[in-house]
MOPAC internal coordinates of N, CA, C and O (Angstrom, degrees):
PM7 1SCF
backbone

  N    0.0000 0     0.00 0     0.00 0    0    0    0
  C    1.4489 1     0.00 0     0.00 0    1    0    0
  C    1.5206 1   108.26 1     0.00 0    2    1    0
  O    1.2310 1   119.91 1   -46.50 1    3    2    1
  N    1.3161 1   117.78 1   133.50 1    3    2    1
  C    1.4553 1   119.27 1  -177.76 1    5    3    2
  C    1.5318 1   111.13 1   -80.12 1    6    5    3
  O    1.2310 1   121.85 1   -16.48 1    7    6    5
  N    1.3213 1   114.07 1   163.52 1    7    6    5
  C    1.4587 1   122.50 1  -174.87 1    9    7    6
  C    1.5287 1   111.71 1   -54.42 1   10    9    7
  O    1.2310 1   120.30 1   133.93 1   11   10    9
  N    1.3113 1   117.03 1   -46.07 1   11   10    9
  C    1.4585 1   121.30 1  -175.77 1   13   11   10
  C    1.5259 1   110.91 1   -62.43 1   14   13   11
  O    1.2310 1   120.11 1   134.35 1   15   14   13
  N    1.3191 1   117.40 1   -45.65 1   15   14   13
  C    1.4559 1   120.14 1  -179.12 1   17   15   14
  C    1.5204 1   111.58 1   -63.34 1   18   17   15
  O    1.2310 1   119.69 1   139.39 1   19   18   17
  N    1.3101 1   118.20 1   -40.61 1   19   18   17
  C    1.4589 1   121.13 1   178.92 1   21   19   18
  C    1.5314 1   109.93 1   -66.67 1   22   21   19
  O    1.2310 1   120.87 1   138.20 1   23   22   21
  N    1.2969 1   115.94 1   -41.80 1   23   22   21
  C    1.4681 1   119.78 1   177.41 1   25   23   22
  C    1.5309 1   110.32 1   -62.13 1   26   25   23
  O    1.2310 1   120.22 1   137.58 1   27   26   25
  N    1.3193 1   117.18 1   -42.42 1   27   26   25
  C    1.4699 1   121.17 1   177.85 1   29   27   26
  C    1.5222 1   111.39 1   -64.60 1   30   29   27
  O    1.2310 1   120.25 1   140.48 1   31   30   29
  N    1.3216 1   117.12 1   -39.52 1   31   30   29
  C    1.4708 1   120.19 1   177.44 1   33   31   30
  C    1.5215 1   110.82 1   -61.77 1   34   33   31
  O    1.2310 1   120.31 1   138.91 1   35   34   33
  N    1.3141 1   117.01 1   -41.09 1   35   34   33
  C    1.4602 1   120.57 1   179.14 1   37   35   34
  C    1.5290 1   111.38 1   -66.70 1   38   37   35
  O    1.2310 1   120.53 1   141.04 1   39   38   37
  N    1.3178 1   116.60 1   -38.96 1   39   38   37
  C    1.4659 1   120.72 1   177.31 1   41   39   38
  C    1.5314 1   110.05 1   -66.87 1   42   41   39
  O    1.2310 1   120.44 1   135.47 1   43   42   41
  N    1.3225 1   116.76 1   -44.53 1   43   42   41
  C    1.4745 1   120.29 1   177.46 1   45   43   42
  C    1.5274 1   110.86 1   -61.65 1   46   45   43
  O    1.2310 1   120.49 1   141.69 1   47   46   45
  N    1.3327 1   116.68 1   -38.31 1   47   46   45
  C    1.4557 1   121.23 1   177.27 1   49   47   46
  C    1.5309 1   109.99 1   -62.56 1   50   49   47
  O    1.2310 1   120.30 1   135.60 1   51   50   49
  N    1.3200 1   117.04 1   -44.40 1   51   50   49
  C    1.4687 1   121.54 1   178.99 1   53   51   50
  C    1.5288 1   110.93 1   -61.02 1   54   53   51
  O    1.2310 1   120.51 1   139.08 1   55   54   53
  N    1.3191 1   116.63 1   -40.92 1   55   54   53
  C    1.4711 1   120.97 1   178.49 1   57   55   54
  C    1.5268 1   110.33 1   -64.53 1   58   57   55
  O    1.2310 1   120.41 1   137.23 1   59   58   57
  N    1.3299 1   116.83 1   -42.77 1   59   58   57
  C    1.4649 1   120.81 1   177.50 1   61   59   58
  C    1.5319 1   110.90 1   -61.53 1   62   61   59
  O    1.2310 1   120.32 1   139.18 1   63   62   61
  N    1.3088 1   117.00 1   -40.82 1   63   62   61
  C    1.4650 1   121.86 1   177.67 1   65   63   62
  C    1.5324 1   109.58 1   -60.97 1   66   65   63
  O    1.2310 1   120.45 1   134.62 1   67   66   65
  N    1.3128 1   116.75 1   -45.38 1   67   66   65
  C    1.4724 1   121.08 1   179.40 1   69   67   66
  C    1.5289 1   110.34 1   -61.05 1   70   69   67
  O    1.2310 1   120.30 1   138.57 1   71   70   69
  N    1.3247 1   117.03 1   -41.43 1   71   70   69
  C    1.4634 1   120.42 1   178.01 1   73   71   70
  C    1.5283 1   111.39 1   -61.82 1   74   73   71
  O    1.2310 1   120.38 1   137.10 1   75   74   73
  N    1.3189 1   116.89 1   -42.90 1   75   74   73
  C    1.4728 1   121.36 1   178.97 1   77   75   74
  C    1.5258 1   110.18 1   -62.98 1   78   77   75
  O    1.2310 1   120.68 1   133.89 1   79   78   77
  N    1.3149 1   116.31 1   -46.11 1   79   78   77
  C    1.4622 1   121.92 1  -177.99 1   81   79   78
  C    1.5254 1   111.07 1   -62.25 1   82   81   79
  O    1.2310 1   120.90 1   137.18 1   83   82   81
  N    1.3265 1   115.88 1   -42.82 1   83   82   81
  C    1.4587 1   119.82 1  -179.02 1   85   83   82
  C    1.5263 1   112.83 1   -64.17 1   86   85   83
  O    1.2310 1   120.21 1   160.52 1   87   86   85
  N    1.3236 1   117.21 1   -19.48 1   87   86   85
  C    1.4652 1   121.55 1   180.00 1   89   87   86
  C    1.5288 1   113.12 1   -99.76 1   90   89   87
  O    1.2310 1   120.11 1   178.53 1   91   90   89
  N    1.3229 1   117.40 1    -1.47 1   91   90   89
  C    1.4662 1   120.09 1  -177.77 1   93   91   90
  C    1.5227 1   110.78 1   -76.06 1   94   93   91
  O    1.2310 1   120.76 1   -27.35 1   95   94   93
  N    1.3408 1   116.16 1   152.65 1   95   94   93
  C    1.4640 1   119.20 1   179.99 1   97   95   94
  C    1.5291 1   111.54 1   -67.89 1   98   97   95
  O    1.2310 1   121.35 1   -28.49 1   99   98   97
  N    1.3150 1   115.02 1   151.51 1   99   98   97
  C    1.4606 1   120.61 1   177.82 1  101   99   98
  C    1.5293 1   108.50 1   -91.53 1  102  101   99
  O    1.2310 1   121.71 1  -108.46 1  103  102  101
  N    1.3249 1   114.34 1    71.54 1  103  102  101
  C    1.4605 1   121.65 1   177.31 1  105  103  102
  C    1.5246 1   107.10 1  -118.28 1  106  105  103
  O    1.2310 1   120.34 1    -5.69 1  107  106  105
  N    1.3097 1   116.96 1   174.31 1  107  106  105
  C    1.4646 1   119.78 1   179.07 1  109  107  106
  C    1.5308 1   110.56 1   -58.10 1  110  109  107
  O    1.2310 1   120.60 1   130.99 1  111  110  109
  N    1.3269 1   116.45 1   -49.01 1  111  110  109
  C    1.4744 1   120.69 1   179.65 1  113  111  110
  C    1.5286 1   110.75 1   -67.83 1  114  113  111
  O    1.2310 1   120.35 1   136.59 1  115  114  113
  N    1.3148 1   116.93 1   -43.41 1  115  114  113
  C    1.4611 1   120.67 1  -179.88 1  117  115  114
  C    1.5163 1   112.13 1   -60.35 1  118  117  115
  O    1.2310 1   120.50 1   136.69 1  119  118  117
  N    1.3215 1   116.65 1   -43.31 1  119  118  117
  C    1.4696 1   120.84 1   179.38 1  121  119  118
  C    1.5257 1   111.73 1   -66.95 1  122  121  119
  O    1.2310 1   120.78 1   138.75 1  123  122  121
  N    1.3309 1   116.11 1   -41.25 1  123  122  121
  C    1.4621 1   119.76 1   179.94 1  125  123  122
  C    1.5338 1   111.08 1   -63.80 1  126  125  123
  O    1.2310 1   120.82 1   128.91 1  127  126  125
  N    1.3301 1   116.04 1   -51.09 1  127  126  125
  C    1.4692 1   120.10 1  -177.39 1  129  127  126
  C    1.5223 1   112.27 1   -68.39 1  130  129  127
  O    1.2310 1   120.30 1   144.35 1  131  130  129
  N    1.3248 1   117.04 1   -35.65 1  131  130  129
  C    1.4671 1   118.40 1   178.65 1  133  131  130
  C    1.5266 1   110.55 1   -67.72 1  134  133  131
  O    1.2310 1   120.40 1   144.98 1  135  134  133
  N    1.3412 1   116.85 1   -35.02 1  135  134  133
  C    1.4692 1   120.09 1   175.97 1  137  135  134
  C    1.5179 1   111.87 1   -64.44 1  138  137  135
  O    1.2310 1   120.94 1   136.17 1  139  138  137
  N    1.3317 1   115.81 1   -43.83 1  139  138  137
  C    1.4741 1   120.39 1   177.61 1  141  139  138
  C    1.5254 1   110.49 1   -62.58 1  142  141  139
  O    1.2310 1   121.49 1   132.69 1  143  142  141
  N    1.3313 1   114.76 1   -47.31 1  143  142  141
  C    1.4607 1   119.58 1  -174.02 1  145  143  142
  C    1.5214 1   112.96 1   -69.41 1  146  145  143
  O    1.2310 1   119.96 1   145.00 1  147  146  145
  N    1.3195 1   117.67 1   -35.00 1  147  146  145
  C    1.4727 1   118.29 1   179.05 1  149  147  146
  C    1.5316 1   110.26 1   -63.91 1  150  149  147
  O    1.2310 1   120.48 1   144.83 1  151  150  149
  N    1.3232 1   116.69 1   -35.17 1  151  150  149
  C    1.4738 1   119.23 1   178.98 1  153  151  150
  C    1.5298 1   111.28 1   -74.05 1  154  153  151
  O    1.2310 1   120.71 1   127.60 1  155  154  153
  N    1.3331 1   116.25 1   -52.40 1  155  154  153
  C    1.4646 1   118.97 1  -175.53 1  157  155  154
  C    1.5294 1   112.55 1   -73.45 1  158  157  155
  O    1.2310 1   119.94 1   151.99 1  159  158  157
  N    1.3196 1   117.71 1   -28.01 1  159  158  157
  C    1.4641 1   120.77 1  -176.96 1  161  159  158
  C    1.5149 1   114.96 1   -82.19 1  162  161  159
  O    1.2310 1   120.54 1   157.23 1  163  162  161
  N    1.3344 1   116.57 1   -22.77 1  163  162  161
  C    1.4688 1   119.47 1   177.70 1  165  163  162
  C    1.5298 1   111.36 1   -98.90 1  166  165  163
  O    1.2310 1   120.33 1   159.19 1  167  166  165
  N    1.3089 1   116.98 1   -20.81 1  167  166  165
  C    1.4622 1   122.46 1  -178.55 1  169  167  166
  C    1.5328 1   114.82 1   -59.71 1  170  169  167
  O    1.2310 1   118.58 1   139.57 1  171  170  169
  N    1.3412 1   120.31 1   -40.43 1  171  170  169
  C    1.4675 1   119.18 1  -177.99 1  173  171  170
  C    1.5364 1   113.86 1   -57.12 1  174  173  171
  O    1.2310 1   120.02 1   139.30 1  175  174  173
  N    1.3106 1   117.56 1   -40.70 1  175  174  173
  C    1.4722 1   119.77 1   179.44 1  177  175  174
  C    1.5228 1   110.78 1   -62.76 1  178  177  175
  O    1.2310 1   120.71 1   138.69 1  179  178  177
  N    1.3088 1   116.25 1   -41.31 1  179  178  177
  C    1.4635 1   120.73 1  -178.95 1  181  179  178
  C    1.5252 1   111.63 1   -71.13 1  182  181  179
  O    1.2310 1   120.59 1   137.07 1  183  182  181
  N    1.3197 1   116.48 1   -42.93 1  183  182  181
  C    1.4645 1   120.19 1  -179.86 1  185  183  182
  C    1.5266 1   112.83 1   -70.45 1  186  185  183
  O    1.2310 1   120.37 1   150.25 1  187  186  185
  N    1.3240 1   116.90 1   -29.75 1  187  186  185
  C    1.4581 1   119.61 1   177.04 1  189  187  186
  C    1.5293 1   110.24 1   -64.18 1  190  189  187
  O    1.2310 1   120.78 1   140.88 1  191  190  189
  N    1.3169 1   116.10 1   -39.12 1  191  190  189
  C    1.4699 1   119.83 1   175.36 1  193  191  190
  C    1.5166 1   111.26 1   -60.23 1  194  193  191
  O    1.2310 1   120.74 1   139.07 1  195  194  193
  N    1.3230 1   116.19 1   -40.93 1  195  194  193
  C    1.4644 1   120.93 1   176.45 1  197  195  194
  C    1.5275 1   110.88 1   -63.35 1  198  197  195
  O    1.2310 1   120.39 1   138.07 1  199  198  197
  N    1.3228 1   116.86 1   -41.93 1  199  198  197
  C    1.4634 1   121.09 1  -178.97 1  201  199  198
  C    1.5224 1   111.25 1   -62.00 1  202  201  199
  O    1.2310 1   120.67 1   142.29 1  203  202  201
  N    1.3193 1   116.33 1   -37.71 1  203  202  201
  C    1.4647 1   119.99 1  -179.43 1  205  203  202
  C    1.5263 1   111.90 1   -62.81 1  206  205  203
  O    1.2310 1   120.54 1   156.28 1  207  206  205
  N    1.3181 1   116.58 1   -23.72 1  207  206  205
  C    1.4582 1   121.41 1   179.16 1  209  207  206
  C    1.5245 1   111.58 1  -108.31 1  210  209  207
  O    1.2310 1   120.82 1  -153.40 1  211  210  209
  N    1.3293 1   116.03 1    26.60 1  211  210  209
  C    1.4617 1   120.63 1   179.91 1  213  211  210
  C    1.5193 1   111.72 1   -57.28 1  214  213  211
  O    1.2310 1   121.15 1   -35.55 1  215  214  213
  N    1.3149 1   115.41 1   144.45 1  215  214  213
  C    1.4586 1   121.14 1  -177.80 1  217  215  214
  C    1.5235 1   112.85 1   -74.55 1  218  217  215
  O    1.2310 1   120.76 1   159.43 1  219  218  217
  N    1.3255 1   116.15 1   -20.57 1  219  218  217
  C    1.4596 1   121.43 1   179.79 1  221  219  218
  C    1.5225 1   107.58 1  -156.15 1  222  221  219
  O    1.2310 1   120.74 1    -6.96 1  223  222  221
  N    1.3212 1   116.19 1   173.04 1  223  222  221
  C    1.4704 1   119.43 1   176.45 1  225  223  222
  C    1.5346 1   109.67 1   -63.27 1  226  225  223
  O    1.2310 1   120.59 1   141.73 1  227  226  225
  N    1.3217 1   116.47 1   -38.27 1  227  226  225
  C    1.4647 1   120.72 1   178.78 1  229  227  226
  C    1.5285 1   110.48 1   -62.47 1  230  229  227
  O    1.2310 1   120.14 1   137.87 1  231  230  229
  N    1.3247 1   117.34 1   -42.13 1  231  230  229
  C    1.4673 1   122.13 1   177.84 1  233  231  230
  C    1.5300 1   110.28 1   -64.98 1  234  233  231
  O    1.2310 1   120.30 1   138.76 1  235  234  233
  N    1.3305 1   117.03 1   -41.24 1  235  234  233
  C    1.4643 1   121.80 1   177.32 1  237  235  234
  C    1.5308 1   110.18 1   -58.97 1  238  237  235
  O    1.2310 1   120.50 1   132.10 1  239  238  237
  N    1.3331 1   116.65 1   -47.90 1  239  238  237
  C    1.4657 1   121.53 1  -179.12 1  241  239  238
  C    1.5248 1   109.93 1   -61.13 1  242  241  239
  O    1.2310 1   120.53 1   136.01 1  243  242  241
  N    1.3131 1   116.58 1   -43.99 1  243  242  241
  C    1.4669 1   120.82 1   179.60 1  245  243  242
  C    1.5344 1   110.33 1   -58.76 1  246  245  243
  O    1.2310 1   120.26 1   134.53 1  247  246  245
  N    1.3171 1   117.10 1   -45.47 1  247  246  245
  C    1.4654 1   120.72 1  -177.71 1  249  247  246
  C    1.5316 1   112.02 1   -71.08 1  250  249  247
  O    1.2310 1   120.36 1   145.45 1  251  250  249
  N    1.3163 1   116.91 1   -34.55 1  251  250  249
  C    1.4699 1   120.19 1   175.86 1  253  251  250
  C    1.5361 1   109.34 1   -64.79 1  254  253  251
  O    1.2310 1   120.70 1   142.30 1  255  254  253
  N    1.3218 1   116.27 1   -37.70 1  255  254  253
  C    1.4688 1   119.97 1   178.16 1  257  255  254
  C    1.5341 1   111.20 1   -66.99 1  258  257  255
  O    1.2310 1   120.12 1   148.22 1  259  258  257
  N    1.3182 1   117.38 1   -31.78 1  259  258  257
  C    1.4723 1   120.56 1   174.54 1  261  259  258
  C    1.5305 1   109.46 1   -66.51 1  262  261  259
  O    1.2310 1   120.43 1   136.82 1  263  262  261
  N    1.3427 1   116.78 1   -43.18 1  263  262  261
  C    1.4647 1   120.79 1   175.82 1  265  263  262
  C    1.5267 1   109.25 1   -56.13 1  266  265  263
  O    1.2310 1   120.65 1   133.01 1  267  266  265
  N    1.3021 1   116.36 1   -46.99 1  267  266  265
  C    1.4711 1   122.11 1  -179.06 1  269  267  266
  C    1.5311 1   111.21 1   -62.31 1  270  269  267
  O    1.2310 1   120.10 1   136.64 1  271  270  269
  N    1.3128 1   117.41 1   -43.36 1  271  270  269
  C    1.4630 1   122.02 1   178.40 1  273  271  270
  C    1.5276 1   110.33 1   -59.27 1  274  273  271
  O    1.2310 1   120.33 1   134.82 1  275  274  273
  N    1.3190 1   116.98 1   -45.18 1  275  274  273
  C    1.4645 1   121.40 1  -179.36 1  277  275  274
  C    1.5341 1   111.38 1   -67.43 1  278  277  275
  O    1.2310 1   120.56 1   142.13 1  279  278  277
  N    1.3234 1   116.53 1   -37.87 1  279  278  277
  C    1.4677 1   120.04 1   177.07 1  281  279  278
  C    1.5223 1   111.09 1   -64.07 1  282  281  279
  O    1.2310 1   120.49 1   139.15 1  283  282  281
  N    1.3230 1   116.67 1   -40.85 1  283  282  281
  C    1.4714 1   120.12 1   179.11 1  285  283  282
  C    1.5282 1   110.97 1   -65.79 1  286  285  283
  O    1.2310 1   120.65 1   140.31 1  287  286  285
  N    1.3175 1   116.36 1   -39.69 1  287  286  285
  C    1.4648 1   120.06 1   176.78 1  289  287  286
  C    1.5318 1   110.13 1   -62.90 1  290  289  287
  O    1.2310 1   120.72 1   136.28 1  291  290  289
  N    1.3232 1   116.22 1   -43.72 1  291  290  289
  C    1.4709 1   120.81 1   178.59 1  293  291  290
  C    1.5206 1   111.06 1   -61.33 1  294  293  291
  O    1.2310 1   120.85 1   138.38 1  295  294  293
  N    1.3148 1   115.98 1   -41.62 1  295  294  293
  C    1.4659 1   121.21 1  -179.09 1  297  295  294
  C    1.5322 1   110.51 1   -59.58 1  298  297  295
  O    1.2310 1   120.77 1   132.11 1  299  298  297
  N    1.3162 1   116.14 1   -47.89 1  299  298  297
  C    1.4650 1   119.65 1   179.83 1  301  299  298
  C    1.5230 1   111.42 1   -65.68 1  302  301  299
  O    1.2310 1   120.57 1   140.65 1  303  302  301
  N    1.3000 1   116.51 1   -39.35 1  303  302  301
  C    1.4618 1   120.67 1   178.46 1  305  303  302
  C    1.5384 1   110.18 1   -63.35 1  306  305  303
  O    1.2310 1   120.21 1   135.57 1  307  306  305
  N    1.3114 1   117.19 1   -44.43 1  307  306  305
  C    1.4717 1   121.16 1   177.89 1  309  307  306
  C    1.5258 1   111.21 1   -62.03 1  310  309  307
  O    1.2310 1   120.41 1   141.76 1  311  310  309
  N    1.3140 1   116.82 1   -38.24 1  311  310  309
  C    1.4705 1   120.24 1   178.69 1  313  311  310
  C    1.5263 1   110.85 1   -65.22 1  314  313  311
  O    1.2310 1   120.35 1   140.50 1  315  314  313
  N    1.3283 1   116.93 1   -39.50 1  315  314  313
  C    1.4693 1   120.80 1   177.61 1  317  315  314
  C    1.5286 1   109.47 1   -64.80 1  318  317  315
  O    1.2310 1   120.50 1   134.39 1  319  318  317
  N    1.3227 1   116.64 1   -45.61 1  319  318  317
  C    1.4676 1   121.24 1   178.66 1  321  319  318
  C    1.5209 1   109.82 1   -59.57 1  322  321  319
  O    1.2310 1   120.56 1   137.80 1  323  322  321
  N    1.3239 1   116.53 1   -42.20 1  323  322  321
  C    1.4580 1   121.29 1  -179.08 1  325  323  322
  C    1.5356 1   110.97 1   -65.56 1  326  325  323
  O    1.2310 1   120.64 1   130.99 1  327  326  325
  N    1.3223 1   116.38 1   -49.01 1  327  326  325
  C    1.4674 1   119.94 1  -176.81 1  329  327  326
  C    1.5286 1   112.45 1   -67.32 1  330  329  327
  O    1.2310 1   120.46 1   148.97 1  331  330  329
  N    1.3347 1   116.72 1   -31.03 1  331  330  329
  C    1.4644 1   119.68 1  -179.64 1  333  331  330
  C    1.5294 1   112.06 1   -92.87 1  334  333  331
  O    1.2310 1   120.77 1  -179.34 1  335  334  333
  N    1.3162 1   116.14 1     0.66 1  335  334  333
  C    1.4635 1   123.66 1   177.45 1  337  335  334
  C    1.5386 1   112.81 1    58.14 1  338  337  335
  O    1.2310 1   121.07 1  -140.30 1  339  338  337
  N    1.3118 1   115.56 1    39.70 1  339  338  337
  C    1.4703 1   121.06 1   178.02 1  341  339  338
  C    1.5281 1   110.69 1   -90.14 1  342  341  339
  O    1.2310 1   120.75 1  -130.83 1  343  342  341
  N    1.3066 1   116.18 1    49.17 1  343  342  341
  C    1.4561 1   121.13 1  -177.08 1  345  343  342
  C    1.5208 1   110.16 1  -138.68 1  346  345  343
  O    1.2310 1   122.14 1   -19.34 1  347  346  345
  N    1.3216 1   113.51 1   160.66 1  347  346  345
  C    1.4597 1   119.47 1   173.42 1  349  347  346
  C    1.5211 1   109.43 1   -96.09 1  350  349  347
  O    1.2310 1   121.28 1   142.04 1  351  350  349
  N    1.3343 1   115.15 1   -37.96 1  351  350  349
  C    1.4644 1   121.10 1  -177.58 1  353  351  350
  C    1.5217 1   110.46 1  -119.41 1  354  353  351
  O    1.2310 1   121.01 1   -75.55 1  355  354  353
  N    1.3251 1   115.67 1   104.45 1  355  354  353
  C    1.4651 1   120.31 1   177.13 1  357  355  354
  C    1.5255 1   110.22 1   -61.17 1  358  357  355
  O    1.2310 1   120.37 1   145.15 1  359  358  357
  N    1.3172 1   116.89 1   -34.85 1  359  358  357
  C    1.4640 1   122.00 1  -179.81 1  361  359  358
  C    1.5339 1   110.90 1   -60.44 1  362  361  359
  O    1.2310 1   119.97 1   135.84 1  363  362  361
  N    1.3292 1   117.66 1   -44.16 1  363  362  361
  C    1.4635 1   120.80 1   179.52 1  365  363  362
  C    1.5285 1   111.04 1   -65.32 1  366  365  363
  O    1.2310 1   120.72 1   138.64 1  367  366  365
  N    1.3183 1   116.24 1   -41.36 1  367  366  365
  C    1.4718 1   119.57 1  -179.86 1  369  367  366
  C    1.5234 1   109.95 1   -64.48 1  370  369  367
  O    1.2310 1   120.14 1   135.21 1  371  370  369
  N    1.3224 1   117.35 1   -44.79 1  371  370  369
  C    1.4678 1   120.41 1   178.51 1  373  371  370
  C    1.5248 1   111.45 1   -63.17 1  374  373  371
  O    1.2310 1   120.35 1   140.74 1  375  374  373
  N    1.3234 1   116.94 1   -39.26 1  375  374  373
  C    1.4725 1   121.23 1   177.12 1  377  375  374
  C    1.5367 1   109.98 1   -62.54 1  378  377  375
  O    1.2310 1   120.75 1   137.27 1  379  378  377
  N    1.3308 1   116.18 1   -42.73 1  379  378  377
  C    1.4675 1   120.57 1  -179.86 1  381  379  378
  C    1.5284 1   111.06 1   -66.03 1  382  381  379
  O    1.2310 1   120.44 1   138.96 1  383  382  381
  N    1.3255 1   116.77 1   -41.04 1  383  382  381
  C    1.4701 1   120.24 1   178.86 1  385  383  382
  C    1.5266 1   109.95 1   -62.71 1  386  385  383
  O    1.2310 1   120.33 1   136.13 1  387  386  385
  N    1.3123 1   116.97 1   -43.87 1  387  386  385
  C    1.4720 1   121.15 1   179.68 1  389  387  386
  C    1.5322 1   111.12 1   -62.60 1  390  389  387
  O    1.2310 1   120.75 1   131.05 1  391  390  389
  N    1.3318 1   116.18 1   -48.95 1  391  390  389
  C    1.4684 1   120.10 1   179.98 1  393  391  390
  C    1.5237 1   110.53 1   -64.25 1  394  393  391
  O    1.2310 1   120.25 1   139.21 1  395  394  393
  N    1.3160 1   117.12 1   -40.79 1  395  394  393
  C    1.4571 1   121.96 1   178.79 1  397  395  394
  C    1.5247 1   110.67 1   -58.26 1  398  397  395
  O    1.2310 1   120.82 1   134.44 1  399  398  397
  N    1.3190 1   116.04 1   -45.56 1  399  398  397
  C    1.4578 1   121.50 1   179.77 1  401  399  398
  C    1.5349 1   111.01 1   -62.97 1  402  401  399
  O    1.2310 1   120.25 1   138.29 1  403  402  401
  N    1.3171 1   117.13 1   -41.71 1  403  402  401
  C    1.4691 1   120.68 1   177.89 1  405  403  402
  C    1.5258 1   111.26 1   -65.04 1  406  405  403
  O    1.2310 1   120.30 1   139.10 1  407  406  405
  N    1.3257 1   117.03 1   -40.90 1  407  406  405
  C    1.4645 1   120.50 1   178.90 1  409  407  406
  C    1.5272 1   110.97 1   -65.17 1  410  409  407
  O    1.2310 1   120.14 1   141.09 1  411  410  409
  N    1.3246 1   117.34 1   -38.91 1  411  410  409
  C    1.4703 1   120.19 1   176.72 1  413  411  410
  C    1.5292 1   109.40 1   -59.32 1  414  413  411
  O    1.2310 1   120.06 1   133.65 1  415  414  413
  N    1.3235 1   117.49 1   -46.35 1  415  414  413
  C    1.4726 1   120.96 1  -179.85 1  417  415  414
  C    1.5261 1   111.06 1   -59.72 1  418  417  415
  O    1.2310 1   120.28 1   137.67 1  419  418  417
  N    1.3174 1   117.06 1   -42.33 1  419  418  417
  C    1.4715 1   121.69 1   179.63 1  421  419  418
  C    1.5280 1   110.34 1   -61.90 1  422  421  419
  O    1.2310 1   120.67 1   133.58 1  423  422  421
  N    1.3317 1   116.33 1   -46.42 1  423  422  421
  C    1.4659 1   119.40 1  -175.97 1  425  423  422
  C    1.5231 1   113.27 1   -75.77 1  426  425  423
  O    1.2310 1   119.70 1   152.89 1  427  426  425
  N    1.3211 1   118.17 1   -27.11 1  427  426  425
  C    1.4715 1   120.00 1   172.48 1  429  427  426
  C    1.5229 1   108.44 1   -62.35 1  430  429  427
  O    1.2310 1   120.71 1   131.95 1  431  430  429
  N    1.3180 1   116.25 1   -48.05 1  431  430  429
  C    1.4708 1   121.30 1   179.92 1  433  431  430
  C    1.5268 1   110.86 1   -63.14 1  434  433  431
  O    1.2310 1   120.43 1   136.95 1  435  434  433
  N    1.3163 1   116.79 1   -43.05 1  435  434  433
  C    1.4640 1   121.26 1   179.80 1  437  435  434
  C    1.5259 1   111.30 1   -60.78 1  438  437  435
  O    1.2310 1   120.50 1   135.33 1  439  438  437
  N    1.3237 1   116.65 1   -44.67 1  439  438  437
  C    1.4718 1   120.28 1   179.16 1  441  439  438
  C    1.5268 1   110.83 1   -64.60 1  442  441  439
  O    1.2310 1   120.31 1   137.82 1  443  442  441
  N    1.3399 1   117.00 1   -42.18 1  443  442  441
  C    1.4654 1   120.68 1   179.01 1  445  443  442
  C    1.5231 1   111.17 1   -62.85 1  446  445  443
  O    1.2310 1   120.46 1   135.29 1  447  446  445
  N    1.3109 1   116.73 1   -44.71 1  447  446  445
  C    1.4727 1   121.25 1  -179.68 1  449  447  446
  C    1.5176 1   110.96 1   -63.98 1  450  449  447
  O    1.2310 1   120.23 1   133.76 1  451  450  449
  N    1.3219 1   117.16 1   -46.24 1  451  450  449
  C    1.4664 1   120.62 1   179.88 1  453  451  450
  C    1.5252 1   110.70 1   -62.83 1  454  453  451
  O    1.2310 1   120.26 1   140.85 1  455  454  453
  N    1.3318 1   117.11 1   -39.15 1  455  454  453
  C    1.4615 1   121.52 1   178.84 1  457  455  454
  C    1.5313 1   110.53 1   -63.70 1  458  457  455
  O    1.2310 1   120.24 1   134.55 1  459  458  457
  N    1.3398 1   117.15 1   -45.45 1  459  458  457
  C    1.4656 1   121.15 1   178.72 1  461  459  458
  C    1.5222 1   111.17 1   -62.49 1  462  461  459
  O    1.2310 1   120.39 1   137.62 1  463  462  461
  N    1.3257 1   116.86 1   -42.38 1  463  462  461
  C    1.4749 1   120.70 1   178.36 1  465  463  462
  C    1.5228 1   111.71 1   -63.32 1  466  465  463
  O    1.2310 1   120.16 1   141.15 1  467  466  465
  N    1.3142 1   117.31 1   -38.85 1  467  466  465
  C    1.4509 1   120.70 1   178.62 1  469  467  466
  C    1.5343 1   110.34 1   -66.67 1  470  469  467
  O    1.2310 1   120.34 1   139.32 1  471  470  469
  N    1.3225 1   116.95 1   -40.68 1  471  470  469
  C    1.4584 1   120.72 1   178.40 1  473  471  470
  C    1.5275 1   111.12 1   -64.20 1  474  473  471
  O    1.2310 1   119.93 1   140.59 1  475  474  473
  N    1.3450 1   117.74 1   -39.41 1  475  474  473
  C    1.4693 1   121.45 1   176.28 1  477  475  474
  C    1.5209 1   110.84 1   -61.55 1  478  477  475
  O    1.2310 1   120.64 1   135.66 1  479  478  477
  N    1.3333 1   116.39 1   -44.34 1  479  478  477
  C    1.4636 1   120.91 1   179.88 1  481  479  478
  C    1.5237 1   110.14 1   -62.41 1  482  481  479
  O    1.2310 1   120.63 1   138.92 1  483  482  481
  N    1.3399 1   116.40 1   -41.08 1  483  482  481
  C    1.4597 1   120.19 1  -178.58 1  485  483  482
  C    1.5222 1   111.53 1   -66.56 1  486  485  483
  O    1.2310 1   119.70 1   145.68 1  487  486  485
  N    1.3425 1   118.17 1   -34.32 1  487  486  485
  C    1.4647 1   121.18 1   177.87 1  489  487  486
  C    1.5249 1   111.75 1   -69.39 1  490  489  487
  O    1.2310 1   120.48 1   147.87 1  491  490  489
  N    1.3239 1   116.69 1   -32.13 1  491  490  489
  C    1.4607 1   121.22 1   179.96 1  493  491  490
  C    1.5182 1   111.74 1   -72.95 1  494  493  491
  O    1.2310 1   120.64 1   155.01 1  495  494  493
  N    1.3366 1   116.38 1   -24.99 1  495  494  493
  C    1.4806 1   120.83 1  -176.72 1  497  495  494
  C    1.5010 1   112.44 1   -75.07 1  498  497  495
  O    1.2310 1   120.10 1   180.00 1  499  498  497

């Protein structure tokens, strides 16, 4: 997958998260989870941009791992929202969970590949 498509997927994911949050109930639990999710669900798109401009391969890996951490947090938050039915549209939540899971798989692979490439470079030095 090319850089632009992955960046667009992350932006689309962030927009979907915002849509879900805007439809959540204004309850103690709804406010708490929507606050968590707005931060963790929009962060991957922003951090991915930072990763693309990493100062080194090590910096790139570090930033990709931050993207992954935020995606995992979002995934758990979405699962809590889903199980507690704190949503207006079950379809949107299920779509977000599916996309979130796919993005996690992509970034796990990306981090592993970048780590292996860095180790190869270090052995050559």
